[in-house]
C-alpha positions as CSV (number, residue, x, y, z in Angstrom):
1,M,24.8,-2.2,-1.5
2,I,26.9,-0.9,-4.3
3,R,29.1,2.2,-4.1
4,E,30.5,1.7,-7.7
5,F,29.4,-0.1,-10.8
6,G,31.0,-3.4,-12.0
7,G,31.0,-7.1,-11.5
8,P,29.7,-9.1,-8.5
9,G,32.7,-8.0,-6.5
10,V,31.3,-4.4,-6.1
11,L,28.5,-5.8,-3.9
12,E,29.1,-5.0,-0.3
13,Y,27.5,-6.5,2.9
14,L,27.6,-3.9,5.6
15,D,25.9,-2.0,8.4
16,W,23.8,0.9,7.2
17,P,21.3,3.3,9.0
18,E,17.7,2.1,9.1
19,P,15.6,4.1,6.6
20,A,13.6,7.0,7.7
21,V,9.8,6.6,7.6
22,G,7.8,9.6,6.2
23,P,4.1,10.3,6.9
24,S,2.9,8.3,3.9
25,D,5.6,5.5,4.1
26,V,5.5,1.9,5.2
27,L,8.6,0.3,6.8
28,I,8.9,-3.4,5.8
29,R,11.0,-5.9,7.7
30,V,12.2,-7.8,4.7
31,H,11.9,-11.6,4.5
32,A,12.4,-12.2,0.8
33,V,13.7,-10.3,-2.2
34,T,14.6,-11.5,-5.7
35,V,17.5,-10.9,-8.1
36,G,16.4,-9.8,-11.5
37,R,18.4,-9.2,-14.7
38,T,17.5,-5.5,-15.4
39,L,16.8,-4.0,-11.9
40,D,19.6,-5.8,-10.2
41,V,22.3,-7.2,-12.4
42,E,22.4,-4.5,-15.1
43,V,22.0,-1.7,-12.5
44,R,24.9,-3.2,-10.6
45,Q,27.0,-3.5,-13.7
46,R,26.5,-0.1,-15.3
47,G,23.5,1.7,-13.9
48,A,21.5,0.4,-16.8
49,D,21.2,3.9,-18.2
50,F,18.7,4.7,-15.4
51,H,20.7,7.6,-13.9
52,V,21.5,5.7,-10.7
53,E,23.0,7.7,-7.9
54,L,25.5,5.9,-5.7
55,P,25.6,4.5,-3.1
56,R,22.5,2.4,-3.7
57,I,20.8,-0.6,-2.0
58,L,19.5,-2.9,-4.7
59,G,16.3,-5.0,-4.5
60,S,13.2,-4.1,-6.4
61,D,10.6,-6.3,-4.9
62,P,10.9,-6.9,-1.1
63,A,8.3,-8.9,0.7
64,G,7.9,-9.0,4.5
65,V,6.1,-7.8,7.5
66,V,5.1,-4.2,8.3
67,A,7.3,-2.9,11.1
68,E,6.2,0.7,11.2
69,I,3.8,3.0,9.4
70,G,3.7,6.8,8.9
71,A,1.0,9.0,10.5
72,E,-1.0,9.2,7.2
73,V,-1.0,5.5,6.3
74,T,-4.5,3.9,6.5
75,T,-4.5,0.8,4.3
76,V,-2.0,-1.4,6.2
77,S,-1.1,-2.0,9.8
78,V,2.0,-3.1,11.8
79,G,2.3,-6.9,11.5
80,D,0.6,-7.2,8.1
81,R,2.3,-9.3,5.4
82,V,3.0,-7.1,2.4
83,V,5.1,-6.9,-0.8
84,A,6.3,-3.7,-2.5
85,T,5.9,-3.1,-6.2
86,S,9.0,-2.0,-8.1
87,T,7.5,1.1,-9.6
88,L,6.9,4.2,-7.5
89,Y,4.5,6.7,-9.0
90,C,3.6,10.3,-8.4
91,G,-0.2,10.1,-8.4
92,D,-0.5,13.6,-9.9
93,C,0.5,13.4,-13.6
94,A,-2.0,12.8,-16.4
95,P,-1.4,9.1,-16.7
96,C,-1.7,8.6,-12.9
97,R,-5.0,10.6,-12.9
98,R,-6.3,8.2,-15.6
99,G,-5.3,5.2,-13.4
100,Q,-2.4,4.3,-15.6
101,T,0.2,4.5,-12.8
102,N,2.5,2.2,-14.7
103,A,3.0,5.0,-17.3
104,C,3.7,7.7,-14.6
105,E,5.7,10.6,-16.1
106,H,7.7,10.8,-13.0
107,H,8.1,7.2,-12.0
108,R,11.0,5.9,-10.0
109,A,12.1,2.3,-9.5
110,L,12.8,0.7,-6.1
111,G,16.4,-0.3,-5.8
112,V,17.3,1.9,-8.8
113,H,16.4,5.5,-8.0
114,V,15.7,5.0,-4.3
115,D,17.1,2.4,-1.9
116,G,15.6,-1.0,-2.3
117,G,14.8,-4.2,-0.4
118,A,18.1,-6.1,-0.3
119,A,18.4,-5.1,3.4
120,E,16.8,-5.8,6.8
121,Y,14.4,-2.9,6.3
122,C,13.0,-1.0,3.4
123,A,10.8,2.1,3.4
124,V,8.2,2.3,0.6
125,P,5.3,4.7,-0.1
126,E,1.9,3.3,1.0
127,T,0.7,3.5,-2.6
128,S,3.3,0.9,-3.7
129,V,2.6,-1.7,-1.0
130,V,0.2,-4.6,-1.5
131,R,-1.1,-7.0,1.1
132,V,0.0,-10.7,0.6
133,P,-2.9,-13.2,1.0
134,N,-2.3,-15.9,3.7
135,H,-2.1,-18.7,1.1
136,V,0.8,-17.0,-0.7
137,S,4.3,-17.2,0.8
138,L,6.5,-14.1,1.1
139,E,9.0,-15.7,-1.3
140,Q,6.2,-16.2,-3.9
141,A,5.0,-12.7,-3.4
142,A,8.5,-11.2,-4.0
143,A,8.9,-13.4,-7.2
144,M,5.5,-12.1,-8.5
145,A,6.0,-8.4,-7.8
146,V,7.8,-7.3,-11.0
147,S,6.8,-9.7,-13.8
148,Y,3.1,-10.4,-13.0
149,P,1.8,-6.9,-12.9
150,M,3.7,-6.3,-16.2
151,A,2.2,-9.4,-17.8
152,W,-1.3,-8.4,-16.6
153,N,-1.0,-4.9,-18.0
154,L,0.3,-6.2,-21.3
155,L,-2.3,-8.9,-21.8
156,R,-5.4,-7.5,-20.0
157,H,-5.1,-3.8,-20.8
158,A,-2.8,-3.4,-23.8
159,G,-3.6,-6.7,-25.5
160,R,-7.3,-6.8,-24.5
161,V,-7.2,-10.6,-24.2
162,A,-10.7,-12.1,-24.0
163,S,-11.8,-15.6,-23.1
164,G,-11.3,-18.0,-25.9
165,D,-8.5,-16.1,-27.6
166,D,-5.4,-17.9,-28.8
167,V,-2.4,-16.2,-27.3
168,L,1.2,-16.9,-28.4
169,V,3.7,-16.4,-25.5
170,M,7.2,-15.9,-26.7
171,A,10.1,-16.8,-24.4
172,A,7.7,-18.8,-22.3
173,G,10.4,-20.4,-20.2
174,G,11.6,-17.1,-18.8
175,G,10.3,-15.2,-15.8
176,L,8.0,-12.8,-17.8
177,G,7.0,-15.6,-20.1
178,I,5.9,-17.8,-17.2
179,A,3.8,-14.9,-15.9
180,G,2.4,-14.3,-19.4
181,T,1.4,-17.9,-19.8
182,L,-0.4,-18.0,-16.4
183,V,-2.1,-14.7,-16.9
184,A,-3.3,-15.6,-20.4
185,R,-4.8,-18.8,-18.9
186,A,-6.4,-16.9,-16.0
187,L,-8.1,-14.6,-18.6
188,G,-9.6,-17.6,-20.2
189,A,-7.3,-17.6,-23.2
190,R,-5.7,-20.6,-24.9
191,A,-1.9,-20.2,-24.3
192,I,0.5,-21.4,-26.9
193,A,3.9,-21.4,-25.2
194,A,7.0,-20.8,-27.4
195,A,10.6,-21.3,-26.3
196,G,13.9,-22.5,-27.8
197,A,14.5,-25.7,-25.8
198,A,12.5,-28.9,-25.5
199,W,12.9,-29.1,-21.7
200,K,11.4,-25.6,-21.3
201,L,8.4,-26.6,-23.3
202,D,8.0,-29.7,-21.2
203,R,7.9,-27.6,-18.1
204,C,5.4,-25.2,-19.7
205,R,3.0,-28.0,-20.3
206,E,3.5,-29.8,-17.0
207,L,3.8,-26.9,-14.6
208,L,2.0,-24.0,-16.3
209,G,-0.7,-25.9,-18.1
210,A,0.1,-24.4,-21.5
211,D,-2.5,-25.6,-24.1
212,A,0.2,-26.1,-26.8
213,T,3.9,-25.6,-27.2
214,V,6.2,-24.7,-30.1
215,D,10.0,-24.7,-30.4
216,Y,11.0,-21.5,-32.2
217,S,14.4,-22.9,-33.0
218,D,12.7,-25.2,-35.5
219,P,12.2,-24.0,-39.1
220,G,8.6,-23.3,-39.9
221,W,7.6,-22.7,-36.3
222,A,5.3,-19.8,-37.2
223,E,3.3,-22.0,-39.6
224,R,2.9,-24.5,-36.8
225,V,1.6,-21.8,-34.5
226,R,-1.1,-20.9,-37.0
227,A,-2.0,-24.6,-37.5
228,L,-2.5,-24.9,-33.7
229,T,-5.2,-22.1,-33.7
230,A,-8.9,-22.9,-33.8
231,D,-9.4,-22.2,-37.5
232,G,-5.8,-22.0,-38.7
233,R,-5.9,-18.3,-39.2
234,G,-3.5,-17.3,-36.4
235,V,-3.5,-16.0,-32.9
236,A,-5.4,-13.0,-31.4
237,V,-2.4,-11.7,-29.4
238,V,1.3,-12.2,-29.5
239,F,3.0,-11.7,-26.1
240,E,6.5,-10.8,-27.5
241,N,9.4,-9.9,-25.1
242,I,12.5,-10.9,-27.0
243,S,12.6,-8.4,-29.9
244,S,15.1,-10.7,-31.7
245,P,15.6,-9.8,-35.4
246,E,15.4,-13.5,-36.2
247,L,12.1,-14.0,-34.5
248,F,10.2,-10.8,-34.5
249,G,8.9,-11.0,-38.1
250,D,7.9,-14.6,-37.7
251,A,6.0,-13.7,-34.4
252,I,4.1,-11.0,-36.3
253,S,3.2,-13.5,-39.0
254,T,1.4,-15.7,-36.5
255,L,-1.3,-13.0,-36.0
256,R,-4.7,-13.0,-37.4
257,P,-5.5,-9.8,-39.4
258,Y,-6.1,-6.7,-37.3
259,R,-5.0,-8.3,-34.1
260,R,-2.3,-7.2,-31.5
261,L,1.3,-7.7,-30.6
262,V,2.4,-6.5,-27.2
263,T,5.9,-6.1,-25.8
264,C,7.7,-4.5,-22.9
């Protein structure tokens, strides 16, 4: 928990009341939760401009076992293995009614606007809880809960990636870049992973199955990306999540005409 903003020293480990369970809530006994740059570190340091009210329990993606359910909950039962998504949505605004809950006009973030999962128990609305398949560990589920839905939305919906497309994944060695590489491949695309270190590119090939890799610290890297595409004309989608002034223009230049760049 934090009761003030600052360095790691403001984190406190203490006893706190168990969260109340509303009629549409699910109480999770937490087994795993991750630490992320924005929703944990930057919130702890300065609130990350998210209007954080203190005190606050951090932790945006708890995974665990359902300990209790509210009277109106129908989709999960006590004892189910679940993970909570970081975004809590209202369900009533125009984007929510269109099914675009990630664009909810009244969204809140777990561990930011409401108490999160860095605790023994966490209460979450039923609509933000997902069952965890038996072949996925709770640690894996927690690690996937923030980046993978974001990567899926960017590539599948915003980027409209189709089977056979060439997709350039920037910062492929980071958490979101790993998700982007795997999602692109799951959609049948050809993933070109870009990073700034040779060891990261080795991992992208060996562990993620990237179809090709490019080091964007090398001059002329954008030309190499275009040369790696099927006809040398460039990629169909750039998955760009750095917004570096030094790299953004080159990333755009790798696109075929009338294609798409997506970023969070």
